[in-house]
C-alpha positions as CSV (number, residue, x, y, z in Angstrom):
1,M,164.2,134.4,114.8
2,A,164.8,132.3,117.8
3,S,168.4,132.1,119.5
4,P,169.4,128.4,119.8
5,D,171.8,129.3,123.1
6,P,170.2,131.0,126.2
7,A,173.6,132.6,126.4
8,L,172.7,135.0,123.0
9,A,168.9,135.5,124.2
10,G,167.0,138.9,124.4
11,A,169.4,142.1,123.3
12,A,172.4,140.0,121.8
13,A,169.9,137.9,119.9
14,V,168.3,140.9,118.5
15,A,171.5,142.6,117.9
16,L,173.1,139.3,116.0
17,T,169.4,139.4,113.9
18,G,170.2,143.3,113.5
19,L,173.6,142.7,112.0
20,A,172.7,139.8,110.0
21,E,169.5,141.6,108.2
22,A,172.0,145.3,107.6
23,Y,175.0,143.0,106.0
24,R,175.6,143.3,102.6
25,P,178.8,142.4,100.8
26,R,180.9,145.2,99.4
27,P,182.9,145.1,96.4
28,V,186.6,145.0,96.9
29,T,188.5,146.4,94.2
30,P,192.2,145.8,93.8
31,L,194.6,148.1,92.4
32,M,198.2,148.2,90.9
33,P,201.1,147.7,93.0
34,W,202.9,150.2,94.7
35,R,206.4,149.6,94.3
36,Y,209.2,151.6,96.5
37,P,212.7,151.1,96.7
38,H,212.9,147.9,98.8
39,R,208.9,147.7,99.4
40,L,206.2,146.4,97.6
41,V,202.4,147.1,98.7
42,K,198.9,145.6,97.5
43,P,196.4,148.2,97.5
44,Y,192.7,147.5,97.7
45,V,189.6,149.8,97.7
46,V,186.3,148.7,99.4
47,T,183.1,150.8,98.8
48,S,179.8,150.7,100.6
49,R,176.7,151.1,98.3
50,G,176.9,154.7,96.7
51,R,180.2,155.2,97.8
52,S,183.1,155.9,94.9
53,W,187.0,156.9,94.8
54,D,189.1,158.4,92.7
55,D,193.1,158.4,91.8
56,E,193.3,161.8,94.3
57,M,191.9,159.8,97.4
58,V,194.0,157.0,96.8
59,A,197.1,159.3,96.4
60,A,196.3,160.8,99.8
61,A,195.6,157.6,101.3
62,R,199.1,156.3,99.6
63,A,200.8,159.5,101.7
64,T,199.2,158.1,105.0
65,A,200.2,154.4,104.2
66,T,203.4,155.2,103.2
67,R,204.4,157.0,106.7
68,Q,203.6,153.8,108.3
69,L,204.8,151.8,106.1
70,E,208.1,153.5,106.2
71,F,208.0,153.0,110.6
72,D,206.9,149.2,110.0
73,D,209.8,148.7,107.7
74,A,212.2,150.1,110.4
75,M,210.3,147.6,113.2
76,S,211.8,144.9,111.6
77,G,209.3,144.4,108.2
78,L,210.0,142.7,105.3
79,G,209.2,145.4,102.9
80,L,206.0,143.3,101.8
81,G,202.8,145.1,102.5
82,V,198.7,145.3,102.0
83,V,197.0,148.8,102.0
84,V,192.6,148.9,102.5
85,L,191.0,152.1,101.6
86,H,187.8,151.7,103.0
87,L,184.7,154.0,102.0
88,F,181.4,153.4,104.3
89,D,178.7,155.5,104.8
90,E,180.1,157.1,107.9
91,G,183.4,157.9,107.0
92,I,186.8,156.5,105.4
93,S,189.4,154.0,107.1
94,L,192.7,152.9,106.4
95,V,194.4,149.8,107.2
96,V,197.8,148.9,106.7
97,Q,199.0,145.3,107.2
98,T,202.6,144.5,106.5
99,W,204.8,141.2,107.1
100,S,207.7,141.0,109.6
101,K,210.7,138.8,110.0
102,D,209.0,136.8,112.9
103,F,206.2,135.3,110.9
104,R,203.9,138.3,112.5
105,S,202.2,140.9,110.6
106,R,202.2,144.6,111.8
107,L,198.6,145.9,111.6
108,S,197.8,150.0,111.7
109,L,194.4,151.5,111.6
110,F,193.4,154.5,110.6
111,S,190.0,156.6,109.8
112,G,188.7,159.8,109.4
113,L,185.2,161.8,107.6
114,A,187.4,162.1,104.6
115,V,191.0,160.6,103.3
116,D,192.4,163.9,103.9
117,D,191.4,163.8,107.9
118,L,192.9,159.9,108.6
119,R,194.1,159.8,112.0
120,P,195.0,156.8,114.0
121,A,192.1,154.7,114.9
122,P,191.6,154.6,118.9
123,S,193.4,151.9,120.6
124,G,191.2,148.6,120.6
125,V,189.3,148.9,117.2
126,G,190.1,146.3,114.7
127,P,189.5,145.8,111.4
128,T,185.9,145.6,110.0
129,V,184.4,142.4,108.3
130,W,184.9,144.0,104.8
131,E,188.5,144.3,105.9
132,L,189.3,140.9,107.2
133,E,187.8,139.6,103.7
134,V,191.0,141.1,102.3
135,L,193.5,140.7,105.1
136,T,191.9,136.5,105.3
137,H,193.2,136.5,101.3
138,E,196.6,138.3,102.0
139,R,197.3,135.8,104.4
140,S,196.5,133.1,102.7
141,S,198.7,134.6,99.4
142,Y,201.4,135.2,101.4
143,V,201.5,131.8,102.9
144,H,201.4,130.2,99.5
145,H,203.4,132.4,97.3
146,I,206.0,133.9,99.9
147,L,206.6,131.1,102.8
148,N,207.0,128.0,100.4
149,A,210.3,126.9,99.3
150,E,210.2,129.4,96.2
151,V,209.3,132.9,97.5
152,D,207.2,133.8,94.3
153,I,206.8,137.7,94.8
154,E,205.2,138.3,91.1
155,G,202.8,135.2,92.2
156,W,202.2,137.3,95.3
157,L,201.5,140.4,93.5
158,D,199.6,138.6,90.9
159,D,197.0,137.0,93.5
160,A,194.6,140.3,94.4
161,L,191.2,139.7,95.4
162,D,188.5,140.9,93.4
163,T,185.2,140.8,94.1
164,R,183.2,143.7,92.1
165,P,180.5,142.1,90.5
166,A,181.1,140.9,87.0
167,P,179.4,143.0,84.0
168,K,176.2,141.8,82.5
169,L,177.3,140.8,78.8
170,D,173.5,139.3,78.0
171,G,171.5,143.0,77.5
172,I,170.8,145.1,74.8
173,P,173.9,146.4,73.1
174,S,174.9,149.5,72.9
175,G,176.0,149.5,69.1
176,T,179.2,151.4,70.3
């Protein structure tokens, strides 16, 4: 595929083509909201092909996220947040985003080889395209349900992104 812009020729064009060929959507699974005193969090799990998660992994991620959420609350947080646990081929990442009083959000990233090994990500690292899919949805949900004149907390909690494949109902019945 030829690059339409000479600035993106050569190695850059090859890199973009390689990324485009390797990209596959990943299922986003919303979890039940985490309710704390004075805080509500919408948690998600994103998985690459062949990765699975369990309640123990979510509990470990929640412990890491909770420490960050407590810090964010002290830094002008509004008590609303989003957590994304992302299981990918090379390891795990955790994104913690909270909304603050000045129309901003606080964004913290953690990474590790396992969920009990999560450490703050190196400075300058940002969310992956799959994590940004969740954060983009959550930004729209926050504006629609919270920043409107009615402040619909339950509507915000119910507005969760779910990209898991739908079960196929046209197969052979199992008989159960």
